[in-house]
VMD Tcl script that draws the C-alpha trace (Angstrom):
set ca {
  {0.03 -0.10 0.09}
  {1.80 3.09 -1.09}
  {-0.27 5.94 0.26}
  {0.35 7.42 3.68}
  {-3.16 7.10 5.07}
  {-6.08 5.17 3.04}
  {-8.99 6.97 1.41}
  {-12.28 5.52 2.49}
  {-15.93 5.86 1.03}
  {-18.45 6.28 3.83}
  {-21.77 4.49 3.09}
  {-22.55 4.10 6.93}
  {-23.50 7.60 8.34}
  {-22.65 8.74 11.91}
  {-18.99 7.67 11.90}
  {-15.82 9.36 11.58}
  {-12.65 7.55 11.18}
  {-9.36 8.45 12.48}
  {-6.21 6.96 10.71}
  {-2.68 6.92 11.86}
  {0.26 5.17 9.90}
  {2.89 3.93 12.34}
  {6.42 2.46 12.10}
  {7.28 -0.04 14.83}
  {10.10 1.27 16.89}
  {11.12 -1.37 19.35}
  {12.59 -0.85 22.73}
  {10.14 0.84 24.86}
  {8.22 -2.16 26.18}
  {8.98 -1.34 29.69}
  {7.71 2.08 29.40}
  {4.55 0.50 27.64}
  {3.97 -1.99 30.51}
  {4.16 1.09 32.85}
  {1.79 3.17 30.84}
  {-0.74 0.18 30.58}
  {-0.92 0.05 34.42}
  {-1.32 3.89 34.91}
  {-4.07 4.07 32.16}
  {-5.96 1.04 33.59}
  {-5.88 2.61 37.17}
  {-7.06 5.71 35.73}
  {-9.90 4.28 33.94}
  {-11.10 2.55 36.80}
  {-11.09 5.71 38.82}
  {-13.28 7.53 36.22}
  {-15.96 4.93 35.24}
  {-17.85 2.28 37.26}
  {-18.85 -0.87 35.39}
  {-22.36 -0.57 36.38}
  {-22.90 2.65 34.47}
  {-20.47 2.17 31.76}
  {-23.44 1.77 29.09}
  {-24.43 5.23 30.09}
  {-21.08 7.06 29.58}
  {-21.55 9.24 26.63}
  {-19.20 8.00 24.13}
  {-19.90 4.22 24.93}
  {-23.59 5.14 24.44}
  {-22.90 7.04 21.18}
  {-21.05 3.79 19.81}
  {-23.81 1.53 20.92}
  {-26.49 3.85 18.92}
  {-24.33 3.72 15.92}
  {-24.15 -0.23 15.98}
  {-27.98 -0.49 16.39}
  {-28.29 2.15 13.51}
  {-26.30 -0.40 11.21}
  {-28.26 -3.22 12.40}
  {-26.24 -4.88 15.11}
  {-27.15 -5.42 18.73}
  {-24.31 -3.92 20.94}
  {-25.39 -6.05 23.73}
  {-24.81 -9.34 21.89}
  {-21.92 -8.16 19.79}
  {-20.00 -5.66 22.02}
  {-18.02 -2.92 20.58}
  {-14.20 -3.83 21.03}
  {-13.78 -0.73 23.38}
  {-16.56 -1.72 25.59}
  {-15.20 -5.45 25.78}
  {-11.80 -4.03 26.91}
  {-13.37 -1.40 29.28}
  {-15.55 -4.04 31.02}
  {-12.54 -6.51 31.46}
  {-10.49 -3.70 32.99}
  {-13.38 -2.52 35.24}
  {-13.94 -5.91 36.41}
  {-10.24 -5.90 37.74}
  {-8.59 -7.71 35.01}
  {-5.31 -6.49 33.33}
  {-5.06 -6.15 29.57}
  {-2.23 -8.47 28.50}
  {0.79 -7.65 26.73}
  {0.49 -8.85 22.98}
  {2.49 -6.85 20.62}
  {3.59 -3.23 21.08}
  {1.48 -2.04 18.26}
  {-1.54 -3.82 19.52}
  {-1.01 -2.85 23.25}
  {-0.75 1.05 22.26}
  {-4.12 0.51 20.07}
  {-5.84 -1.06 23.08}
  {-4.66 1.78 25.36}
  {-6.09 4.28 22.76}
  {-9.30 2.53 22.76}
  {-9.75 2.49 26.41}
  {-8.75 6.06 27.01}
  {-11.40 7.18 24.20}
  {-13.97 4.61 24.78}
  {-13.99 3.93 21.11}
  {-13.32 0.75 19.17}
  {-9.88 0.97 17.56}
  {-7.67 -1.57 15.49}
  {-4.43 -2.08 14.06}
  {-3.52 -3.77 10.86}
  {-0.40 -4.79 8.93}
  {-0.37 -2.33 6.00}
  {1.30 -4.89 3.64}
  {-2.15 -6.52 3.47}
  {-4.38 -3.43 2.98}
  {-5.37 -2.87 -0.62}
  {-7.28 0.48 -1.32}
  {-9.76 1.36 -2.17}
  {-11.73 1.15 1.24}
  {-15.36 1.37 2.11}
  {-17.08 1.71 5.47}
  {-20.50 0.01 5.29}
  {-22.90 -2.49 6.87}
  {-22.59 -6.03 6.32}
  {-25.30 -7.84 4.51}
  {-27.11 -11.16 5.14}
  {-24.96 -14.17 4.40}
  {-21.73 -12.28 4.52}
  {-18.94 -14.03 6.83}
  {-15.27 -13.22 7.68}
  {-12.36 -15.35 8.99}
  {-11.80 -13.30 12.20}
  {-9.47 -13.39 15.14}
  {-12.59 -15.15 16.84}
  {-12.86 -17.61 14.07}
  {-15.92 -17.67 11.53}
  {-17.89 -14.35 12.08}
  {-21.26 -13.25 10.93}
  {-21.08 -9.82 9.37}
  {-24.90 -9.36 8.72}
  {-25.69 -5.70 10.21}
  {-22.08 -5.07 11.52}
  {-20.46 -1.99 10.76}
  {-17.55 -3.02 8.92}
  {-14.27 -1.86 6.76}
  {-13.64 -3.48 3.17}
  {-10.81 -3.14 1.16}
  {-10.34 -4.25 -2.58}
  {-9.73 -7.87 -1.44}
  {-12.83 -8.23 1.06}
  {-13.46 -7.29 4.57}
  {-10.77 -5.86 6.65}
  {-12.60 -6.08 10.07}
  {-15.33 -4.53 12.15}
  {-15.53 -2.31 15.33}
  {-15.98 -5.73 17.25}
  {-13.22 -7.81 15.69}
  {-10.77 -7.96 12.76}
  {-9.81 -10.16 9.82}
  {-6.99 -12.70 10.22}
  {-5.76 -11.37 6.89}
  {-4.50 -7.91 8.41}
  {-3.40 -9.29 11.83}
  {-0.46 -7.58 13.18}
  {2.27 -10.20 13.51}
  {5.76 -9.92 15.41}
  {7.44 -8.98 11.96}
  {4.93 -6.32 11.20}
  {6.68 -3.01 10.79}
  {4.46 -0.72 8.66}
  {1.05 -0.49 10.73}
  {-2.35 1.29 9.83}
  {-4.45 2.24 13.04}
  {-7.95 3.22 12.82}
  {-10.31 4.71 15.49}
  {-13.93 4.38 14.90}
  {-15.22 7.68 16.32}
  {-19.03 8.72 16.63}
  {-19.06 11.94 14.49}
  {-21.39 13.91 16.64}
  {-18.84 13.53 19.48}
  {-16.32 15.74 17.52}
  {-13.33 13.42 18.93}
  {-10.79 13.79 16.05}
  {-8.67 16.19 17.97}
  {-8.91 14.54 21.22}
  {-7.96 11.15 19.59}
  {-4.86 12.66 17.71}
  {-3.92 14.21 21.14}
  {-4.50 11.06 22.98}
  {-2.22 9.13 20.54}
  {0.46 11.63 20.56}
  {0.43 11.48 24.41}
  {0.61 7.59 24.42}
  {3.70 7.72 21.97}
  {5.48 10.34 23.82}
  {5.09 8.15 27.19}
  {5.89 4.81 25.46}
  {7.85 5.44 22.10}
  {7.07 1.94 20.55}
  {6.33 3.49 17.20}
  {7.15 6.41 14.98}
  {3.94 8.34 13.89}
  {4.37 8.86 10.25}
  {0.79 10.40 9.34}
  {-2.62 10.96 11.30}
  {-5.70 12.40 10.10}
  {-9.47 11.55 9.37}
  {-10.29 9.62 6.26}
  {-11.31 11.71 3.13}
}
mol new
graphics top color blue
foreach p $ca { graphics top sphere $p radius 0.5 }
foreach p [lrange $ca 0 end-1] q [lrange $ca 1 end] { graphics top cylinder $p $q radius 0.2 }
display resetview
């Protein structure tokens, strides 16, 4: 993929996508582990599990899921699944630096976010709702896409704000990374998301930020 950031055709209203292009920069794993503990403690101090669904951004993401045709209590947004885990007292595992960075951004902003190996992303991209009968080999296995918000490239579905395709999964040798945060457009979170990502990378420089901005 030669472009810095992908262009995306939006067929699903209400969403704003923030993209970042990252080059993995190993050597800051200890700082990332410390940051993970700090952010988990901060999240636990801010949001009780019992009222998480009423948190404004969480509620806005849930509403967009319903608008696309997906029940967010049956198929939880990835951000809400992570937040519920943390608020129950569990710690997020260390997976790979790019994945860990993505998960911290997701729980800080309370929005779904994912990272992809840019080598396996082929523009053009489209954001749309899944149709009846559509399926994807996801990180959870075979996944029904009917009514789910999803991102698709020229080769097929890349992922959803719930789980992502095995095709674009970040591996240990992935160095060119695309990160996408699924933002409720009405919340006006683009600048906050940019600032949050920059702050995370300043505290734990696990990657070099090459480009960042909303999809055109």
